[in-house]
C-alpha positions as CSV (number, residue, x, y, z in Angstrom):
1,M,99.6,85.5,87.9
2,T,102.1,86.5,85.2
3,S,102.0,86.3,81.4
4,G,103.6,83.2,79.9
5,P,107.3,82.6,80.5
6,Y,108.0,85.9,82.2
7,P,108.2,86.2,86.0
8,H,106.7,89.7,86.1
9,D,103.7,91.3,84.5
10,L,104.5,94.9,83.6
11,V,107.3,97.5,83.9
12,V,106.3,101.1,83.4
13,L,108.6,104.1,82.8
14,V,107.2,107.5,83.5
15,A,108.5,111.1,83.3
16,D,107.8,112.3,86.8
17,K,106.3,111.6,90.3
18,D,102.9,112.9,89.4
19,M,102.7,110.4,86.5
20,E,104.0,107.6,88.8
21,F,101.2,108.3,91.3
22,A,98.6,108.6,88.5
23,I,99.5,105.3,86.8
24,K,99.6,103.4,90.0
25,G,96.2,104.6,90.9
26,I,94.8,103.8,87.4
27,L,96.4,100.3,87.4
28,G,94.8,99.6,90.8
29,R,91.3,99.9,89.3
30,A,91.3,96.6,87.3
31,Q,87.5,96.2,87.5
32,A,86.9,99.7,86.0
33,L,89.4,99.0,83.3
34,R,87.9,95.6,82.6
35,I,91.2,93.8,83.0
36,R,92.8,91.4,85.4
37,E,95.0,93.4,87.8
38,P,98.6,93.4,86.8
39,M,101.5,93.6,89.3
40,P,103.4,96.7,87.9
41,V,106.8,98.0,88.7
42,V,107.0,101.7,88.0
43,H,110.2,103.7,87.4
44,V,110.7,107.5,87.0
45,H,113.2,108.5,84.3
46,P,115.8,110.9,85.8
47,E,115.7,113.0,82.6
48,R,111.9,113.3,82.7
49,D,109.9,113.6,79.4
50,P,113.0,113.9,77.0
51,G,114.6,110.9,78.7
52,C,111.5,108.8,78.2
53,L,111.2,109.8,74.6
54,L,114.9,109.5,73.5
55,R,116.4,106.9,76.0
56,G,113.4,105.1,77.4
57,H,114.1,102.0,75.3
58,D,117.7,101.8,76.7
59,F,116.4,102.1,80.3
60,L,113.8,99.3,79.7
61,S,116.1,97.0,77.8
62,L,117.4,95.7,81.1
63,F,114.0,94.3,81.9
64,R,112.9,92.7,78.6
65,N,113.6,89.1,79.9
66,Q,111.9,89.7,83.3
67,F,108.6,91.4,82.3
68,A,105.9,90.3,79.9
69,H,105.1,93.9,78.9
70,A,106.6,97.4,79.1
71,L,104.9,100.8,78.9
72,I,106.4,104.3,78.5
73,L,104.3,107.3,79.6
74,L,105.2,110.9,79.0
75,D,103.8,114.4,78.2
76,R,104.0,115.7,74.6
77,E,104.4,119.3,76.0
78,G,107.5,118.5,78.0
79,C,109.4,116.2,75.6
80,G,111.0,118.9,73.5
81,Q,109.7,117.8,70.1
82,D,107.1,119.6,68.1
83,R,105.5,116.5,66.6
84,S,102.1,114.8,66.9
85,R,101.3,112.4,69.8
86,E,100.9,109.5,67.3
87,T,104.3,110.2,65.6
88,L,106.1,110.3,69.0
89,E,104.5,107.1,70.1
90,A,105.5,105.4,66.9
91,M,109.1,106.5,67.3
92,I,109.3,105.1,70.8
93,E,107.6,101.9,70.0
94,K,109.9,101.3,67.1
95,R,112.9,101.7,69.4
96,L,111.3,99.4,72.0
97,S,110.7,96.8,69.4
98,E,114.3,96.9,68.1
99,S,115.7,96.8,71.6
100,G,114.3,93.4,72.2
101,W,110.7,94.0,73.3
102,G,109.1,93.1,69.9
103,G,105.4,93.7,70.2
104,R,105.3,93.5,74.0
105,A,105.7,97.2,74.6
106,A,103.8,100.4,74.0
107,A,104.1,104.1,74.4
108,V,101.5,106.6,75.5
109,V,102.1,110.3,74.9
110,I,99.6,112.6,76.6
111,D,98.7,115.7,74.6
112,P,99.5,118.2,75.9
113,E,100.2,116.9,79.4
114,L,99.0,114.6,82.2
115,E,96.7,117.2,83.7
116,M,94.5,116.7,80.6
117,W,93.3,113.4,82.2
118,V,92.2,115.2,85.4
119,W,89.5,117.4,83.8
120,S,86.3,115.4,83.7
121,D,82.9,116.5,84.8
122,S,83.0,114.1,87.8
123,P,82.2,115.8,91.1
124,Q,85.2,113.9,92.5
125,V,87.5,116.4,90.7
126,D,85.9,119.3,92.6
127,A,86.3,117.3,95.9
128,V,90.0,116.4,95.4
129,L,91.0,119.9,94.2
130,G,89.3,121.5,97.2
131,W,86.3,122.9,95.4
132,Q,83.4,120.9,96.9
133,G,80.7,123.3,98.0
134,R,82.4,126.4,96.7
135,N,80.6,129.2,94.9
136,P,81.1,129.5,92.0
137,D,81.6,125.8,91.2
138,L,84.8,124.7,89.6
139,R,83.7,124.6,86.0
140,S,82.0,128.0,86.3
141,W,85.3,129.4,87.7
142,L,87.2,127.9,84.9
143,K,85.0,129.7,82.4
144,D,85.3,133.0,84.4
145,K,89.1,132.7,84.3
146,K,89.1,131.9,80.5
147,F,90.5,128.5,80.9
148,L,87.4,126.9,79.5
149,Q,85.5,128.2,76.5
150,E,81.8,127.5,75.9
151,G,81.3,124.0,74.5
152,Q,84.8,122.8,75.6
153,A,85.1,119.7,77.8
154,K,88.6,120.4,79.0
155,P,90.8,123.5,79.6
156,E,93.3,124.3,76.9
157,R,96.0,124.8,79.5
158,P,95.2,122.0,81.9
159,K,98.3,122.2,84.2
160,E,97.9,126.0,84.7
161,A,94.3,125.5,85.5
162,I,95.0,122.9,88.2
163,E,97.7,125.0,89.8
164,L,95.6,128.1,90.0
165,A,92.5,126.2,91.1
166,L,94.6,124.7,94.0
167,R,96.0,128.1,95.0
168,T,92.5,129.6,94.9
169,A,91.2,126.8,97.1
170,R,94.3,127.1,99.4
171,K,95.1,123.4,98.9
172,S,98.6,122.2,98.7
173,R,99.8,120.7,95.4
174,S,101.3,117.2,95.8
175,S,101.8,114.1,93.7
176,S,99.3,112.2,95.9
177,L,96.5,114.3,94.4
178,Y,97.0,112.4,91.1
179,D,96.7,109.1,93.0
180,Q,93.4,110.3,94.6
181,L,92.0,111.4,91.3
182,A,93.0,108.2,89.5
183,R,91.4,106.1,92.2
184,Q,88.2,108.2,92.5
185,V,87.2,109.7,89.2
186,S,85.2,107.6,86.8
187,L,87.5,106.2,84.2
188,G,84.6,105.9,81.8
189,R,84.3,109.6,81.6
190,C,87.8,110.2,80.1
191,V,87.7,110.3,76.3
192,D,91.2,111.6,75.8
193,P,92.8,109.6,72.9
194,A,95.9,108.8,74.9
195,F,93.9,107.5,77.8
196,I,91.8,105.4,75.4
197,K,95.0,103.9,74.0
198,L,96.3,103.1,77.5
199,K,93.0,101.4,78.4
200,T,92.8,99.3,75.2
201,T,96.4,98.3,75.4
202,L,95.9,97.1,79.0
203,Q,92.8,95.2,78.0
204,T,94.8,93.4,75.2
205,W,97.7,92.6,77.5
206,F,95.7,91.6,80.6
207,P,92.3,90.2,79.6
208,I,90.0,88.9,82.2
209,S,90.2,85.1,81.9
């Protein structure tokens, strides 16, 4: 099922393979998102975050007559601009609109980076990162290593925290971890503003009929 006159539902442009695996996993959970499941096509920009920010609209302009909606996803930390997430999203969305997408496209800038979405209090995070049954548990270890301060829900340096946690657990780092996390961790637990925007955008584009 596609939206209106367009043959395809959704084209997504992301900054790297980790993000590709994560968004595919998220989009595969239509019931948890409370949407009808779209049929996405995901592309990785060869210039990563800066490419998505500055030239993503050019990349996606080729698809504007084939897809009902377009989404650009990138990290604020890696894009090379010291501006707020909201400012960067508005910049991208203006360019998308002017390149022919109108109001059918959106941008989601994760602040500071994709790994922010990983850190929830779900036990599935421990399992996927190799910490199930370990002592100390993962959140206690994060506090011991000064990644997590008392009262904080997520580490200030989320990517560094994941990389060290995997090394400590002697588990290989791969993009497939992001797919596992996206498919297993409760989506309702993530209160990150960028993730909330992604979820509400998808609910607007692909409502359950």
